[in-house]
Every structure is written in structure tokens, then in C-alpha cells.
N, C-alpha and C positions, 0 to 999 in steps of 0.2 A: 203252957197256955196260960196261967194263972198271970205269969210274969207279962206277958203280951195282954193280958186285962188289966191289969196293975199300970200298966205304962200308956195303955187306951185312956186310962182314967187322968194318970197324970198329966197327958199332953189336954185331955177336953179342958180340966182345970185350969191350967193354964190361962190357955186359950180366952174362958171365959173372963179373965181377969185383964185381957188387954180392950185397947181403943179402938174405934173401930179403921182408923187407920194401919194399926200396928197388923190386926185382923188380916186386912187386905195385904200385907207383906207377910204374912205370915200364910197366905193360900198363893200368893208370888212365888215362894220358897218354896212350897210343895207342888206347884207345876213345874220349876227349875229343876225339883228332885226326880220326876218324872221323864222330863225330856231328856238329860243327862246322862241317859242309857243308852239313847236312842243314836246309833254310830254315826246318823244324818248331822244331826244336833253337833256332836261332838265335833265330824268334820269340820260344819258351819262355824262354830264356835272357834276352833283353830284357825278360819280364814278369815275370820272380823279380827280374831285378835291382831294378826300382821295387819290387818288394815286399820285397828287402832292406834298400833306404835308407830307406823309411817305416819300415820294422824297427825300420832303425840309431836313427832320430829317435824314435823310441818308447824307446828304451834296449833294447832285444832285441839278438838277435845275429844276425849273417849264418851263412847256410848254407853250409856247404862244397862244395867241387867235388865230391865223393864223395858226400855228400848229395843234389846237385842232380842228378848223372846219374844215381841210385839210383830216383830219382824220375821221371825221363824217362823209363826204361828201366822202370820199371812203367805210366807212361803208356801207352807203346806198345803194351808187351804187352798191354794191358789192350785196348787198341784192334784190335789184333788177332784176341784170342780174341773180341770183339765181331761182327768182319769176320765171322770163321768160323763162328760159329753159328747168324748170319743169314745163312749163304750159302743160296742157294736155285739148285739145278742148273738150268741152260738145258735143256728137252727138246728132246730134237733130231728 
């Protein structure tokens, strides 16, 4: 437990000294770490990687991690909205 507290302190101190833009990058990376455990996200990244490789062969550009995360977040939010809109309460 003490090691975790010490690690938390080190992380906090390191982040305090960053510029605002760097702090935003840290937050994006934290979100990436949270999402990467999600099997749907892993499948999504694999599919998008195949698309990116094909795009590169055609001379097009790669998609940034930020764009990838934003796109995935939009997709998951859309799915949540669809589930909510189609929700039918069970009559008890």
C-alpha cells in the first residue's frame, strides 16, 4: 500500500510541472489505458489499423490516436443513445 501511495505522489508531482498541453496529453493517454482493456476497443483498433495500412498504401494519411479515440467514443456514445432510445421497461 505504501508503494502505491508513493507512486501516486510521484505521478502527481510529475504532472504538476507539465504545461497545460502536456497535461491534456496525459489525460488522453489515461483514457487510452482505460479503453484498451475493452475487447470492443481492441477489435475496433485492429479493424482501424487494417484500414490505416490500406490507406497508407494508397498514399493517404494515418489517423492519429486522438482521432481514433474520439471516433471510438462517438461510436460508443451513439450505441448508448440507441440502447436508451430503444429501452422498454419490463412491466412488473
